C-alpha positions in Angstrom: -69.6 28.9 -37.2 -72.3 28.8 -40.2 -71.5 27.7 -43.7 -70.5 30.6 -44.8 -68.0 31.6 -42.5 -66.3 28.2 -43.4 -66.6 28.7 -46.5 -64.7 32.0 -45.9 -62.4 31.0 -44.1 -61.2 28.0 -46.9 -61.4 30.0 -49.1 -59.3 32.7 -48.0 -56.4 29.9 -46.8 -56.1 29.6 -50.2 -53.4 32.3 -50.0 -51.1 29.6 -47.7 -52.2 27.2 -50.6 -50.2 29.3 -52.9 -47.0 29.9 -50.7 -47.1 26.1 -50.0 -46.9 25.6 -53.9 -44.3 27.8 -54.3 -41.9 26.3 -51.7 -42.5 22.7 -53.2 -42.3 23.6 -56.5 -38.8 25.8 -56.6 -36.9 22.8 -54.8 -38.2 20.4 -57.8 -38.1 22.3 -60.8 -34.4 22.6 -59.2 -33.3 19.0 -59.3 -34.8 18.8 -62.9 -31.9 18.5 -64.9 -34.1 19.9 -68.1 -34.6 23.3 -66.2 -31.2 23.2 -65.0 -29.4 23.2 -68.3 -32.1 25.7 -69.9 -31.5 28.2 -67.2 -29.5 27.7 -64.2 -25.7 25.9 -65.2 -24.5 26.9 -62.0 -25.0 26.6 -58.5 -24.5 30.4 -56.8 -27.5 31.0 -60.1 -29.7 28.4 -59.0 -29.5 29.3 -55.3 -30.6 32.9 -56.8 -33.7 31.4 -58.5 -35.2 29.7 -55.5 -34.7 32.9 -52.7 -35.2 35.6 -55.2 -39.1 35.5 -54.4 -38.3 36.6 -50.5 -36.8 39.7 -51.3 -39.8 40.8 -53.1 -42.1 39.3 -51.1 -40.2 40.9 -48.3 -40.8 44.8 -49.7 -44.4 43.6 -50.8 -44.8 42.9 -47.3 -44.5 46.8 -46.2 -46.5 48.5 -49.0 -49.3 45.1 -48.4 -50.2 46.6 -44.8 -50.9 50.0 -46.1 -53.2 48.0 -48.6 -54.7 46.4 -45.8 -56.0 49.7 -43.6 -56.5 51.6 -46.6 -58.2 49.1 -49.3 -59.0 46.8 -46.5 -58.3 42.7 -45.9 -61.1 41.6 -48.8 -58.7 43.6 -51.9 -55.4 42.8 -50.6 -56.2 39.3 -50.7 -57.5 39.8 -54.6 -54.3 42.1 -55.5 -52.4 38.9 -53.8 -54.0 36.1 -56.1 -53.3 38.4 -59.3 -50.3 39.2 -59.1 -49.7 36.1 -58.7 -51.5 34.4 -61.4 -49.5 36.4 -63.6 -46.0 35.0 -62.4 -47.3 31.5 -63.0 -47.9 32.6 -66.4 -44.8 34.0 -66.8 -42.6 31.1 -65.2 -44.6 28.8 -67.4 -44.0 30.4 -70.1 -40.3 30.8 -69.6 -38.1 31.2 -73.3 -35.6 33.5 -71.7 -34.1 34.0 -67.8 -35.6 37.0 -67.4 -38.5 36.0 -68.1 -37.9 33.6 -65.0 -36.6 36.5 -62.5 -39.7 38.6 -63.5 -42.3 35.9 -62.9 -40.4 34.9 -59.4 -40.6 38.4 -58.9 -44.8 38.6 -59.2 -44.9 35.6 -57.3 -43.3 37.3 -54.9 -45.5 40.3 -54.5 -48.3 37.8 -54.3 -46.5 36.0 -51.6 -46.1 39.0 -49.6 -49.3 40.5 -50.0 -51.3 36.8 -49.4 -49.0 36.5 -46.4 -49.3 39.8 -45.3 -53.8 39.6 -45.2 -54.6 36.4 -45.1 -53.8 35.7 -41.8 -55.7 39.1 -40.2 -58.3 38.0 -42.0 -58.7 34.7 -40.7 -57.9 36.1 -37.1 -60.1 39.0 -36.9 -63.1 36.8 -38.2 -62.9 33.8 -36.3 -65.1 33.5 -33.1 -62.2 33.7 -30.0 -62.9 30.1 -29.1 -61.6 28.9 -32.4 -59.4 31.2 -33.3 -56.5 29.6 -33.0 -57.7 26.4 -34.8 -59.2 28.9 -38.0 -55.8 31.1 -38.0 -53.9 27.6 -38.6 -55.5 26.8 -41.6 -53.1 29.5 -43.3 -50.6 26.9 -42.5 -52.1 24.0 -43.4 -52.8 25.1 -47.0 -49.3 26.1 -47.3 -48.6 22.4 -46.3 -50.9 21.0 -48.7 -49.2 23.5 -51.5 -46.3 22.0 -50.4 -47.6 18.4 -51.2 -49.7 19.0 -54.0 -46.0 21.0 -55.3 -44.3 17.5 -54.4 -46.8 15.0 -56.6 -46.8 17.2 -59.4 -43.0 16.9 -59.4 -42.7 13.9 -58.8 -45.4 13.1 -62.0 -43.3 16.0 -64.8 -39.7 15.1 -63.9 -40.4 12.3 -66.3 -41.8 14.9 -68.4 -39.2 16.1 -70.5 -38.4 18.4 -71.8 -41.0 20.4 -70.3 -42.1 19.1 -67.1 -40.8 22.1 -65.5 -43.2 24.3 -67.4 -46.3 22.3 -66.0 -45.3 22.0 -62.5 -44.7 26.3 -62.4 -47.6 27.4 -64.5 -50.0 25.3 -62.7 -48.9 27.4 -59.3 -52.2 29.4 -61.5 -54.8 27.2 -60.0 -54.4 27.9 -56.6 -54.1 31.7 -57.3 -57.5 31.8 -59.3 -59.1 29.6 -56.8 -58.2 32.4 -54.1 -59.2 35.5 -56.7 -62.7 34.1 -57.2 -63.1 33.2 -53.4 -61.6 37.2 -52.2 -64.8 38.1 -54.2 -67.1 35.9 -52.4 -65.9 36.4 -48.9 -67.2 39.4 -46.4 -64.5 41.7 -45.5 -63.9 41.6 -41.8 -66.0 44.2 -39.5 -62.9 45.0 -37.7 -61.6 46.7 -41.0 -64.6 48.0 -41.8 -65.0 50.2 -38.7 -61.5 50.6 -39.0 -62.2 52.7 -42.2 -65.4 54.8 -41.2 -67.6 52.2 -42.1 -69.5 51.6 -38.7 -72.8 50.1 -40.0 -71.1 48.0 -42.6 -68.9 46.6 -39.7 -72.0 45.4 -37.8 -73.9 43.7 -40.5 -70.6 41.8 -41.7 -70.4 40.9 -37.7 -74.1 39.9 -37.9 -73.4 37.8 -41.6 -70.1 36.2 -39.7 -70.9 35.1 -36.5 -74.7 33.9 -37.6 -77.4 35.6 -34.9 -78.6 39.5 -34.9 -77.0 40.3 -31.0 -73.6 40.8 -31.7 -73.4 43.9 -29.7 -71.4 43.6 -27.3 -68.9 42.0 -29.8 -69.2 45.3 -31.7 -69.1 47.7 -28.8 -65.0 46.1 -28.0 -64.5 46.7 -31.9 -65.6 50.2 -32.0 -63.6 50.8 -28.7 -60.5 49.4 -30.2 -60.9 51.2 -33.1 -61.1 54.5 -31.0 -57.7 54.0 -29.7 -56.1 52.8 -32.6 -57.8 56.0 -34.5 -55.6 58.3 -31.6 -52.8 56.6 -33.9 -51.6 58.4 -36.5 -48.7 56.7 -37.5 -48.8 53.0 -36.7 -45.1 51.7 -38.1 -43.5 55.1 -36.1 -46.0 53.4 -32.6 -44.0 50.2 -33.3 -40.1 51.9 -31.5 -42.9 53.1 -28.2 -41.6 51.6 -25.4 -45.0 49.6 -24.7 -44.7 48.3 -28.3 -41.8 46.8 -27.7 -42.7 43.8 -26.2 -45.0 42.4 -29.2 -42.4 43.4 -31.8 -39.7 41.4 -30.2 -41.6 38.3 -29.9 -43.4 38.6 -33.2 -40.1 38.9 -35.3 -37.8 36.9 -32.9 -40.7 33.9 -33.7 -39.6 34.8 -37.6 -36.1 34.0 -37.3 -36.5 30.8 -34.9 -39.0 29.3 -37.1 -36.6 30.0 -40.1 -33.7 28.7 -38.0 -35.3 25.7 -37.0 -34.4 24.6 -40.5 -37.6 23.2 -41.7 -37.4 25.1 -45.3 -33.8 24.4 -45.8 -34.6 20.9 -46.2 -38.4 21.4 -47.6 -36.3 23.6 -50.4 -33.5 21.0 -51.0 -35.0 17.9 -49.8 -35.1 16.0 -53.4 -31.3 17.3 -53.6 -30.4 16.2 -50.0 -32.4 12.7 -50.6 -30.1 12.3 -54.1 -27.1 13.0 -51.6 -28.0 10.4 -49.3 -28.0 8.2 -52.3 -31.5 8.0 -53.6 -31.8 8.4 -57.7 -33.8 11.6 -58.8 -37.6 10.3 -58.9 -37.0 8.1 -55.8 -36.3 11.6 -53.8 -39.3 13.8 -55.4 -41.0 10.4 -53.7 -39.6 11.1 -50.7 -40.5 14.3 -50.8 -44.2 13.5 -51.1 -43.7 11.3 -48.7 -42.3 13.9 -46.0 -45.2 16.4 -47.3 -47.8 13.8 -46.6 -46.4 14.0 -43.0 -46.4 17.7 -43.1 -50.4 17.9 -43.6 -51.3 15.2 -40.7 -49.1 17.0 -38.9 -50.6 20.4 -39.2 -54.1 19.2 -39.2 -53.6 17.7 -35.3 -52.7 20.9 -34.1 -55.9 22.5 -35.7 -57.9 21.4 -33.1 -54.9 21.0 -30.0 -53.9 24.3 -30.2 -57.0 25.9 -28.8 -57.4 22.9 -26.6 -53.3 22.9 -25.1 -52.4 25.8 -26.1 -49.5 27.6 -28.0 -46.2 27.2 -25.2 -47.4 23.2 -24.6 -47.1 22.6 -28.1 -43.8 25.1 -29.0 -42.0 23.2 -25.9 -42.7 19.9 -27.2 -42.0 20.4 -30.6 -38.7 21.8 -29.5 -37.5 18.5 -27.8 -39.0 16.5 -30.7 -37.1 18.2 -33.1 -33.7 18.3 -31.3 -34.0 14.9 -31.0 -34.6 14.6 -34.9 -31.7 16.2 -35.8 -29.2 15.2 -33.9 -29.8 12.1 -34.4 -29.7 12.6 -38.3 -26.1 14.5 -38.0 -24.9 11.7 -36.3 -25.8 9.3 -38.5 -24.5 11.0 -41.0 -21.2 11.8 -39.3 -20.8 8.2 -38.5 -21.9 6.5 -41.7 -22.0 8.8 -44.9 -19.6 7.7 -47.6 -17.1 9.8 -49.3 -18.9 9.4 -52.4 -22.1 11.2 -50.6 -23.8 8.3 -49.9 -25.4 5.9 -47.5 -26.5 2.7 -47.0 -30.3 1.7 -47.6 -31.6 0.9 -44.2 -29.9 3.8 -42.8 -30.9 5.9 -46.3 -34.5 4.8 -45.1 -33.7 5.6 -41.0 -33.0 9.2 -42.1 -36.0 9.7 -44.1 -38.1 8.8 -40.7 -36.1 11.0 -38.8 -36.9 13.7 -41.4 -40.5 12.6 -41.1 -40.4 12.7 -37.5 -38.6 16.3 -37.4 -41.1 17.0 -40.0 -44.1 16.2 -37.9 -42.7 18.0 -34.8 -42.4 21.4 -36.7 -45.8 21.1 -38.4 -47.6 21.4 -35.3 -46.0 24.0 -33.7 -43.3 26.2 -35.3 -44.9 26.3 -38.5 -48.5 27.3 -37.9 -47.3 29.1 -34.8 -45.2 31.2 -36.7 -48.3 32.9 -38.1 -50.7 32.6 -35.5 -48.9 34.3 -32.4 -48.1 37.5 -34.1 -51.5 38.2 -35.9 -52.5 37.8 -31.9 -50.2 40.2 -29.9 -51.0 43.5 -31.2 -53.6 45.7 -30.6 -55.8 47.1 -33.2 -53.9 50.6 -33.8 -50.4 48.8 -34.6 -51.8 45.0 -35.8 -51.1 45.4 -39.6 -48.4 47.3 -39.4 -46.2 44.9 -36.9 -47.8 42.1 -39.0 -46.2 43.6 -41.7 -42.7 43.6 -40.4 -43.0 39.8 -38.6 -43.9 38.8 -42.3 -40.6 41.1 -43.7 -38.6 39.6 -41.0 -39.9 35.8 -41.9 -38.9 37.2 -46.2 -35.6 38.2 -45.1 -34.6 34.9 -43.1 -35.9 32.8 -45.5 -34.4 34.3 -48.1 -30.9 33.9 -45.7 -31.2 30.2 -45.4 -32.2 29.8 -49.1 -29.2 31.6 -50.1 -27.2 29.8 -46.8 -28.1 26.5 -47.2 -26.6 24.7 -50.2 -23.3 26.0 -49.3 -23.4 25.4 -45.2 -24.6 21.1 -46.3 -21.6 21.5 -48.8 -19.1 22.7 -46.0 -20.2 21.9 -42.7 -21.7 18.4 -44.0 -23.1 16.6 -41.3 -22.6 19.5 -38.9 -25.5 21.2 -40.2 -27.5 19.5 -38.3 -26.2 19.8 -35.0 -26.2 24.2 -35.9 -30.1 23.9 -36.1 -30.2 21.8 -33.3 -28.4 24.3 -31.4 -31.1 27.2 -32.1 -33.8 24.7 -31.4 -32.1 25.0 -27.6 -32.0 28.7 -27.6 -35.6 28.7 -28.7 -37.1 26.4 -25.9 -35.4 29.1 -23.6 -37.2 31.6 -25.2 -40.6 29.9 -25.1 -40.4 29.3 -21.6 -39.2 32.4 -20.1 -40.6 35.3 -22.7 -43.3 34.2 -24.5 -46.6 34.6 -23.1 -49.9 32.2 -23.8 -52.3 33.9 -26.1 -55.0 31.0 -25.9 -58.2 32.5 -25.0 -56.9 36.0 -25.1 -59.6 38.3 -26.9 -57.4 40.3 -29.6 -58.3 44.0 -28.4 -57.6 42.8 -24.7 -53.6 41.9 -25.4 -51.8 44.9 -23.5 -53.9 44.4 -20.4 -54.7 40.6 -20.6 -50.9 39.4 -21.2 -48.2 42.3 -21.4 -48.8 44.3 -18.4 -49.1 40.8 -16.7 -46.2 38.6 -17.8 -43.3 38.6 -15.1 -40.7 39.6 -17.8 -42.8 42.0 -20.2 -44.7 44.7 -17.5 -41.8 46.6 -16.9 -42.4 48.0 -20.3 -46.0 49.4 -19.2 -44.8 50.7 -15.9 -45.0 54.4 -15.7 -46.9 55.2 -19.7 -46.2 58.6 -21.3 -42.9 58.6 -19.3 -39.2 57.9 -21.8 -41.8 56.3 -24.1 -39.1 55.6 -27.0 -37.5 52.3 -26.8 -34.2 52.6 -24.8 
């Protein structure tokens, strides 16, 4: 691993920081009275502000797939940062609601392009023995972005009446870092070969590996690309029978990632802690605490994922998240007062349990939700398949963002039991349907993953016959 490559990974991973900053900043500014009075006095309008980004990201991710294929990973990252910077400027200067909404849409386009291109970039440029840890840099920077946003919200909550402008406008900073970084980093060898630039691809491979002898790996890239060139319509290819296992697994992981309840808690952590009896600034401080736990725990997965594998981390986290959710729900069910507050001691226990929950998510379903879908597709459908996975993530992020406040009002403590039930389903999925991708070259996923899995191998019998998904 050369210093050049490491710096490239870090710069590219700032795409994750953009996404994380938006997650953290959205919940924080929607707990600031100055912001709400000016733009969103009604609760349902507040929810639409938080979740509108994910609708635009959903649409943008599909266009980002085409951009990744035709233009390359690096130019797509450049476009992502440009959209995000534009959104930050418009939101920070907003005087009218339409300016804020357009800014959120630009944020969403930036997130859609970034969440498509950055994980693909990291997966394709990483050596196989470090692929998991390198790819998790994306999620690591998501958590750092959330923490930075929480710290900024805590500081700007007392800057009246323009604290929210500072919070939203500062989103341009990670966008600028990513923009500059995208002009420095090397395009991935696989992307260059895919676009017919074989000599440039080989030179890029030598540069990112730091050695001259790259012939064996380059021949693998050429072979995979030759197979991929036979596919003229990658999105159509996704609906062939043998593509179903990767399509199902990559998308159900996105569904499960959201139905852990993590983004609901991260979006509305300040509101949640206010409900438990914390003052507005204390609730923001509690969000800072959970943000720090998130960062440190994700850092654990950078080293653990290539040592212990993906499945072990996911299964362990299911147990820890289930216990945390049930315990939180039980305490609130029994001890939450009619006025919507808890005794100080119990409120502190709930914060600890939330941290325990965030901890387990951060080293498992958080990073794996982006890592595994980027690993399990062959080259001919990788960009298209990952775009569909990103879109699925945005759909369910939008659904949870829209529904959580209403669910919390109507279900009260039972909402935690709702998410706990889904965690049981997630554990069964990992146990029986998720193959281990640790140590498997991304150009050999069909032969070494799907064709050997006890459930999924049936989709590869008699290839060519009954090729459409039944």
